[in-house]
N, C-alpha and C positions, 0 to 999 in steps of 0.2 A: 111236629114232635121235636123237642130240643135234642141236640147231640149229647150223648152221655159224656160226663167229664172224663171217664176212662178212655173213650174214643179220641177225645181231643189230645189227651196226654200221649196216647200211643202214636198219633199222627206226628206230633211234634218231636217225640223221641225217635221216630223212624226217619225224619228229615235230617239231612246233612248236606254240606256244601259239596255237591257231586263233582268229582274231578274228571271222571271218565264216563262219557255217555255212550249208549248203544246207538251208533249212527244209523242202524237199520230198523229202528223201532220208532215210528212217528207217534205223536200224540193224536188220538182220534179227534175228528173234527168237532164232535159234540162236546168233548172234554175241553178242547181248546176254546171253543165259544164261551163256555162257562168261565174259563180263566180270563178271557178278555173282559167279560162282564165284571169280574172281581176288580179289574183295573178301573173300569168306568164307575163302579160303586165305591171306590176308595174315598175315605174322608179327607178333608183338607180344611185349613184355617179359613174361616168365613165362608167355606164352600166355594172358594174361588177357582179351585182346580187349575193351578198354574203349571200345567204340564201337558205333555203329549207323549204317546207311546208308539215308537217305531218298531214294528215287527218285521225283521229282516228275513224275507222269504228267499231271496235270490242267492243261490249258492256261490256265484261268482262275487257278489258283493260281500258275503261273509268271508270268503277267502281273502279279499282285499283288506278287510278289517282285521283279520287275525294277526298280521305282523305288528299291528299297532295295539295289540292286546296281550303283550308279553308272549306272543305265539301260543296262547293257551288253546288246547284242543277243543274245549267246550264251545268255542266260537263257531267252529265248522261242524262239529259232531252232534251237537244237541238237536233235538227235533225242531225247537223254536228258539229264536234269539230276540230279546226285547231290549231296545235302547230307550231308557227313560230320559225324557227331555224336560228341562226346567225353563220357565219363562225368564227372559233376561231382564225385563222390566214389568212393572204393573202401572197401568195408566187409567185415566178416567173411562176410556172405552171398555176396558176389562170389567170395570165395576158396572157399567151400563149393560154389558152383556149378561152378567149374573142377575142383575135386577130384572131384566127382560125375561130371562129364563125362569126366574122365581115367580114372577107375575103370571106367566103362562101356566106353569106347573101347579100353582096353588090357587089360581083364580083370585089373585089379589091385585088391586090397582097399583101401578108403579109408584103413584104418589104416596101410597101407604108405606112404601119401603124407603122413602127419602131419608129417614133418620138412620137406617142401616147403611145406606150408601154413604152418608156423611161420616159415619163412624169409620168405615173402611178407608175413605178418602183421607180422613184426618190421621190415620195410622200409616197406611202403606203408600199413599201418593204424596201427601204434603207433610206427613209426620216424620219423626226421627228414624223410623224404620225404612223410610224410602231409600236411604243410602245403604241399606243392608238387604236389599231384595234378593241378591244372588244367594246369600246364605239362607234367607227365609224360604225361597222357592226350592232350594235343594232339600231343606228339611221336609217340606211337603212331599217331594218326590219319594223320599225314603219311607214316608208313611205308606205310599202306594206300593212301594217295593215290599214292605212287610206284609201288607194285605195280600198281595199276589203270592208270596211264598207260603203264607199260611194256608191260603185257599188251595194251592197246589199240593201241599202236604196232605190235606184232607181228602184230595182226590187221588192220592198216591202217585203224584207226578213229581219227579225230582227237579230240583233247581240248584243253581249256583249263582249267587250274586257276584258281580265282577267289578271291582274298582281299579284293577290293574290294567288300565288302558290309557291311551292318550286322547283326552277330550278334544284337543285342537285338531288332531288328525281325523278323528271321527267326524267332527263338524265339517272339515274340508271334504272328506269322501262322501258324506251324506248331504252335502249342499246346504249346510246350516249356517254358514258364516254370516250371511245377511238376513237370517231368519230371526223371528222373535224368540226362538227356542235354542237351547244349547244342550249338548250331551252332558248328563249328570252321573248316571250309573247304568250298568248293563246287567241283564239277568238271562242266563241260559236255562232252558226247560226241556225236559224229555224224560228218558228212563235210564237209570244207571247201567253201566256195563258190568257184566259178571266179573270182569277183571279189575274193577275198582277196589283197591285194597282199603280205601278209606271208608267204604260202606260198613265194614265190620268193626271199625275202631270204636271204643267206648267214648261217649261224650265227656268232655272235660268242662265241668261247670262248678262254680263255687257253691257251697251249701246255701239253701234258701235262708237259713238263719243269719248268714252274713250279708245277703243281698237285699232282704226284705225286712223293713223295720216298721212296726206298728206304733203309733203314738196316740 
Protein backbone atom coordinates (compact mmCIF):
# COMPACT_ATOMS: atom_id res chain seq x y z
CA UNK A 1 0.00 0.00 0.00
CA UNK A 2 1.54 3.33 -1.04
CA UNK A 3 2.47 5.93 1.53
CA UNK A 4 -0.12 8.69 1.83
CA UNK A 5 1.06 12.03 0.41
CA UNK A 6 0.26 13.66 3.74
CA UNK A 7 2.54 11.18 5.53
CA UNK A 8 5.41 12.01 3.19
CA UNK A 9 4.87 15.72 3.68
CA UNK A 10 4.74 15.30 7.46
CA UNK A 11 8.00 13.34 7.51
CA UNK A 12 9.82 15.92 5.43
CA UNK A 13 8.38 18.75 7.49
CA UNK A 14 9.48 16.96 10.68
CA UNK A 15 13.05 16.51 9.42
CA UNK A 16 15.66 19.14 10.15
CA UNK A 17 19.46 19.28 10.36
CA UNK A 18 19.80 18.08 13.94
CA UNK A 19 22.40 20.03 15.88
CA UNK A 20 22.18 18.22 19.23
CA UNK A 21 21.66 14.47 19.48
CA UNK A 22 20.60 12.43 22.49
CA UNK A 23 23.86 10.56 23.13
CA UNK A 24 22.04 7.98 25.26
CA UNK A 25 19.44 6.92 22.70
CA UNK A 26 20.69 4.46 20.06
CA UNK A 27 18.93 3.61 16.85
CA UNK A 28 17.39 0.09 17.18
CA UNK A 29 19.23 -2.55 15.21
CA UNK A 30 16.30 -3.34 12.90
CA UNK A 31 15.82 0.35 12.09
CA UNK A 32 19.49 0.81 11.34
CA UNK A 33 19.48 -2.29 9.12
CA UNK A 34 16.69 -0.71 7.07
CA UNK A 35 18.68 2.52 6.76
CA UNK A 36 21.73 0.61 5.58
CA UNK A 37 19.55 -0.97 2.91
CA UNK A 38 18.44 2.52 1.82
CA UNK A 39 22.11 3.20 1.10
CA UNK A 40 22.50 -0.05 -0.84
CA UNK A 41 19.34 0.71 -2.86
CA UNK A 42 20.28 4.31 -3.72
CA UNK A 43 20.22 5.12 -7.43
CA UNK A 44 23.31 6.17 -9.36
CA UNK A 45 24.23 7.13 -12.90
CA UNK A 46 24.51 4.00 -15.08
CA UNK A 47 23.93 2.04 -11.85
CA UNK A 48 27.70 2.17 -11.28
CA UNK A 49 27.48 2.85 -7.53
CA UNK A 50 30.80 4.75 -7.33
CA UNK A 51 30.73 4.85 -3.56
CA UNK A 52 31.30 3.14 -0.25
CA UNK A 53 29.73 3.93 3.12
CA UNK A 54 31.85 3.81 6.26
CA UNK A 55 29.80 3.43 9.44
CA UNK A 56 32.03 4.62 12.26
CA UNK A 57 31.13 2.50 15.28
CA UNK A 58 34.31 2.98 17.32
CA UNK A 59 33.84 5.83 19.87
CA UNK A 60 37.59 6.45 19.99
CA UNK A 61 37.72 6.83 16.21
CA UNK A 62 34.81 9.25 16.31
CA UNK A 63 36.58 11.27 18.99
CA UNK A 64 39.64 11.41 16.75
CA UNK A 65 37.55 12.65 13.82
CA UNK A 66 35.70 15.34 15.81
CA UNK A 67 38.50 17.97 15.88
CA UNK A 68 38.67 17.68 12.09
CA UNK A 69 34.90 18.25 11.86
CA UNK A 70 34.83 21.81 13.23
CA UNK A 71 34.45 20.15 16.65
CA UNK A 72 30.78 19.49 15.95
CA UNK A 73 29.14 17.47 18.72
CA UNK A 74 27.10 15.40 16.26
CA UNK A 75 30.25 13.47 15.38
CA UNK A 76 30.49 11.88 18.82
CA UNK A 77 26.93 12.21 20.17
CA UNK A 78 24.83 10.76 17.35
CA UNK A 79 23.86 7.10 17.50
CA UNK A 80 25.48 6.44 14.11
CA UNK A 81 27.97 8.25 11.91
CA UNK A 82 28.34 7.55 8.20
CA UNK A 83 31.22 8.77 6.07
CA UNK A 84 30.18 8.74 2.42
CA UNK A 85 33.10 7.85 0.17
CA UNK A 86 33.40 8.55 -3.55
CA UNK A 87 35.48 6.69 -6.12
CA UNK A 88 38.61 8.54 -7.17
CA UNK A 89 38.55 7.08 -10.69
CA UNK A 90 36.38 4.94 -12.93
CA UNK A 91 38.19 2.25 -14.89
CA UNK A 92 37.34 -0.59 -17.21
CA UNK A 93 37.37 -3.00 -14.27
CA UNK A 94 34.58 -0.97 -12.64
CA UNK A 95 32.51 -1.37 -15.79
CA UNK A 96 33.25 -5.10 -15.90
CA UNK A 97 32.13 -5.46 -12.29
CA UNK A 98 28.77 -3.86 -13.07
CA UNK A 99 28.30 -5.91 -16.24
CA UNK A 100 29.02 -9.11 -14.29
CA UNK A 101 26.61 -8.15 -11.50
CA UNK A 102 23.91 -7.22 -14.01
CA UNK A 103 24.38 -10.48 -15.89
CA UNK A 104 23.98 -12.46 -12.68
CA UNK A 105 21.03 -10.49 -11.32
CA UNK A 106 19.04 -10.42 -14.55
CA UNK A 107 20.05 -13.68 -16.17
CA UNK A 108 21.47 -11.95 -19.22
CA UNK A 109 24.65 -13.05 -21.00
CA UNK A 110 27.47 -10.49 -20.61
CA UNK A 111 27.77 -10.35 -24.39
CA UNK A 112 24.26 -8.89 -24.55
CA UNK A 113 25.44 -5.99 -22.39
CA UNK A 114 28.44 -5.13 -24.56
CA UNK A 115 26.73 -2.07 -26.01
CA UNK A 116 25.95 -0.74 -22.55
CA UNK A 117 29.54 -1.25 -21.47
CA UNK A 118 30.75 0.59 -24.55
CA UNK A 119 28.41 3.47 -23.77
CA UNK A 120 29.83 3.82 -20.25
CA UNK A 121 33.39 3.41 -21.47
CA UNK A 122 32.94 6.11 -24.11
CA UNK A 123 31.57 8.49 -21.50
CA UNK A 124 33.42 7.94 -18.23
CA UNK A 125 36.63 6.11 -19.14
CA UNK A 126 37.61 7.42 -22.57
CA UNK A 127 35.21 10.33 -22.98
CA UNK A 128 35.40 13.98 -21.92
CA UNK A 129 33.85 13.26 -18.53
CA UNK A 130 36.81 11.05 -17.61
CA UNK A 131 38.60 14.21 -16.48
CA UNK A 132 35.66 15.17 -14.26
CA UNK A 133 35.19 11.91 -12.37
CA UNK A 134 35.79 13.53 -8.98
CA UNK A 135 32.84 15.86 -9.51
CA UNK A 136 30.71 13.16 -11.11
CA UNK A 137 31.31 10.70 -8.28
CA UNK A 138 30.59 13.33 -5.63
CA UNK A 139 27.29 14.10 -7.35
CA UNK A 140 26.37 10.42 -7.16
CA UNK A 141 27.25 10.27 -3.46
CA UNK A 142 24.91 13.18 -2.77
CA UNK A 143 22.07 11.21 -4.36
CA UNK A 144 22.77 8.45 -1.81
CA UNK A 145 22.88 11.03 0.97
CA UNK A 146 19.47 12.38 -0.03
CA UNK A 147 18.01 8.88 -0.21
CA UNK A 148 19.39 8.06 3.24
CA UNK A 149 18.06 11.24 4.83
CA UNK A 150 14.60 10.84 3.30
CA UNK A 151 14.44 7.21 4.44
CA UNK A 152 15.51 8.26 7.94
CA UNK A 153 12.80 10.91 8.10
CA UNK A 154 10.16 8.34 7.15
CA UNK A 155 11.39 6.18 10.05
CA UNK A 156 11.51 9.22 12.38
CA UNK A 157 15.26 9.03 12.71
CA UNK A 158 17.05 12.37 12.87
CA UNK A 159 19.98 13.19 10.62
CA UNK A 160 22.47 15.96 10.04
CA UNK A 161 24.49 16.16 6.82
CA UNK A 162 27.97 17.50 7.51
CA UNK A 163 30.24 19.18 4.98
CA UNK A 164 32.14 21.04 7.70
CA UNK A 165 35.05 18.64 7.95
CA UNK A 166 38.54 18.16 6.54
CA UNK A 167 38.44 15.45 3.88
CA UNK A 168 42.24 15.19 3.85
CA UNK A 169 42.36 14.55 7.60
CA UNK A 170 39.48 12.08 7.40
CA UNK A 171 41.28 10.21 4.62
CA UNK A 172 44.44 10.12 6.72
CA UNK A 173 42.73 8.93 9.90
CA UNK A 174 40.57 6.37 8.08
CA UNK A 175 43.48 5.01 6.04
CA UNK A 176 42.06 6.07 2.71
CA UNK A 177 45.00 7.94 1.22
CA UNK A 178 46.01 5.01 -1.01
CA UNK A 179 42.44 3.71 -1.35
CA UNK A 180 40.27 3.90 -4.49
CA UNK A 181 37.86 5.95 -2.33
CA UNK A 182 37.97 9.40 -0.71
CA UNK A 183 35.82 11.11 1.91
CA UNK A 184 33.07 13.18 0.28
CA UNK A 185 30.43 14.02 2.91
CA UNK A 186 29.41 12.90 6.40
CA UNK A 187 26.01 12.26 7.95
CA UNK A 188 25.15 11.79 11.62
CA UNK A 189 21.99 9.85 12.52
CA UNK A 190 20.15 9.28 15.77
CA UNK A 191 17.52 11.03 17.84
CA UNK A 192 17.30 14.71 18.65
CA UNK A 193 18.08 15.99 22.11
CA UNK A 194 15.25 17.65 24.01
CA UNK A 195 17.62 20.61 24.37
CA UNK A 196 18.08 21.19 20.63
CA UNK A 197 16.54 24.61 20.06
CA UNK A 198 16.64 24.12 16.31
CA UNK A 199 14.00 21.39 16.47
CA UNK A 200 11.20 23.90 17.06
CA UNK A 201 12.30 26.54 14.58
CA UNK A 202 10.11 27.14 11.54
CA UNK A 203 11.50 25.96 8.23
CA UNK A 204 12.68 28.73 5.92
CA UNK A 205 11.77 27.79 2.36
CA UNK A 206 10.96 29.93 -0.64
CA UNK A 207 7.41 29.49 -2.00
CA UNK A 208 6.78 26.64 -4.43
CA UNK A 209 5.53 29.24 -6.89
CA UNK A 210 9.08 30.67 -7.04
CA UNK A 211 10.93 27.37 -7.07
CA UNK A 212 8.77 25.22 -9.34
CA UNK A 213 7.97 26.18 -12.91
CA UNK A 214 5.72 24.25 -15.27
CA UNK A 215 6.20 24.59 -19.02
